[in-house]
C-alpha positions in Angstrom: 9.1 -25.6 29.2 9.6 -29.4 29.6 6.2 -30.1 28.5 5.6 -27.3 25.5 9.2 -28.6 23.3 7.6 -31.6 22.3 5.0 -29.7 20.2 6.7 -27.2 19.5 8.9 -30.0 17.3 6.3 -31.2 16.2 4.2 -27.7 15.2 7.8 -26.3 13.5 7.3 -27.9 9.7 3.9 -27.7 9.9 4.3 -23.8 10.5 7.0 -24.0 7.5 5.1 -25.3 5.6 2.2 -23.6 5.9 4.7 -19.6 5.2 6.2 -21.3 1.9 2.4 -21.9 0.8 1.4 -18.2 1.7 4.6 -16.8 0.2 4.0 -18.8 -2.9 0.7 -17.7 -3.0 1.1 -13.5 -2.7 3.8 -14.4 -5.6 1.7 -15.8 -7.7 -0.8 -13.6 -7.1 1.4 -10.3 -7.0 1.8 -11.5 -10.6 -1.6 -11.2 -12.0 -1.1 -7.9 -10.4 1.6 -7.2 -12.7 2.2 -3.3 -13.4 -0.2 -2.2 -10.3 0.0 1.0 -8.8 -2.3 1.7 -5.6 -2.7 5.3 -3.7 -2.8 3.7 -0.2 -3.9 6.2 3.0 -6.3 5.3 6.3 -8.9 7.4 8.1 -6.1 9.0 10.1 -8.7 12.1 10.9 -6.2 15.0 10.4 -5.9 13.8 6.8 -8.9 11.8 5.8 -11.3 14.6 4.5 -8.1 16.5 2.6 -7.5 13.7 0.9 -10.5 13.1 -0.5 -11.6 16.6 -1.4 -7.9 17.0 -3.2 -6.5 14.4 -3.6 -8.2 11.3 -4.8 -10.2 13.3 -7.5 -7.1 14.5 -9.4 -5.4 10.9 -9.4 -4.6 9.6 -12.9 -7.0 7.0 -14.1 -4.2 4.3 -13.9 -3.2 4.8 -10.1 -5.6 2.5 -8.2 -7.0 2.9 -4.2 -6.4 1.0 -1.0 -8.2 2.6 2.0 -7.1 1.3 5.4 -10.0 1.6 7.3 -8.0 0.3 10.9 -6.4 -2.6 9.7 -9.7 -3.8 7.2 -8.0 -2.8 4.0 -11.4 -2.0 1.4 -10.0 -2.9 -2.3 -11.1 -4.2 -5.3 -8.5 -6.8 -3.9 -7.7 -10.1 -1.8 -8.1 -8.2 1.5 -5.6 -11.1 2.9 -3.1 -10.3 -0.3 -3.7 -6.4 0.0 -3.0 -6.6 3.3 0.2 -8.3 3.2 1.1 -6.5 1.1 0.9 -3.5 3.7 2.2 -6.0 6.6 5.5 -6.0 4.1 5.7 -1.8 3.1 9.4 -1.5 3.2 9.7 2.5 3.5 6.7 2.6 6.0 6.9 6.5 7.6 3.2 6.8 8.0 0.0 6.7 5.6 -0.8 7.6 2.6 1.7 5.3 0.4 2.1 4.2 -2.7 2.6 0.7 -3.5 3.3 -0.1 -7.0 3.8 -4.7 -8.7 6.9 -4.9 -11.0 7.8 -8.0 -12.4 6.4 -10.0 -8.8 7.8 -7.1 -6.3 5.9 -4.6 -4.2 8.1 -1.3 -4.1 6.0 1.5 -1.4 7.0 5.6 -0.9 5.8 7.1 2.3 3.9 10.1 1.1 3.0 11.3 5.0 5.3 14.1 5.5 4.8 15.5 2.5 0.9 15.8 2.4 0.9 16.7 6.7 3.7 19.6 4.8 0.7 20.3 2.4 -2.2 20.3 5.2 -0.3 22.3 8.0 2.2 24.9 5.6 -0.3 25.5 2.9 2.0 24.8 0.2 1.2 23.5 -2.5 -0.5 20.5 -3.6 1.2 20.2 -7.1 4.9 18.6 -5.4 2.7 15.9 -4.4 0.8 14.8 -7.6 4.8 15.3 -9.2 6.3 13.1 -6.6 3.1 10.6 -7.1 3.9 10.6 -11.1 7.7 10.3 -10.6 6.8 7.2 -7.6 5.0 5.3 -10.6 7.1 6.8 -13.5 4.2 8.4 -15.5 4.6 8.7 -19.2 2.4 12.3 -18.2 0.5 14.4 -15.1 -2.8 13.8 -16.7 -5.1 14.0 -14.1 -9.2 13.0 -14.1 -11.7 15.8 -13.8 -13.8 16.1 -10.9 
């Protein structure tokens, strides 16, 4: 421990600076994503087919999809920043998850409980879409025709 202490003291400022640079880059990226809405889901086998058949085709056009394939997010956006946003989810209770960017900040909400209530108890999917619409503050509940 005594041998490692000087190295840790020398490395600490570099770690601190690196963290500040990454945080600044992330905040700049969030400014580019201002107003974006994301529906995030993962490859959990119990919900994957249901989401792909019943949820994704009916999402409003203003909601973009992030698929978390294992620990790798798949989307049209830079992987490192999307990973950082998903890692920082404040209201994480499992996937699927909603994420919105407002005023260079992320806001999130888990849909895990609602989705599994729909799947296991045959509840109507409309309640899920109402929650999505309310979270993103969408003006109407217009869905894609698919």
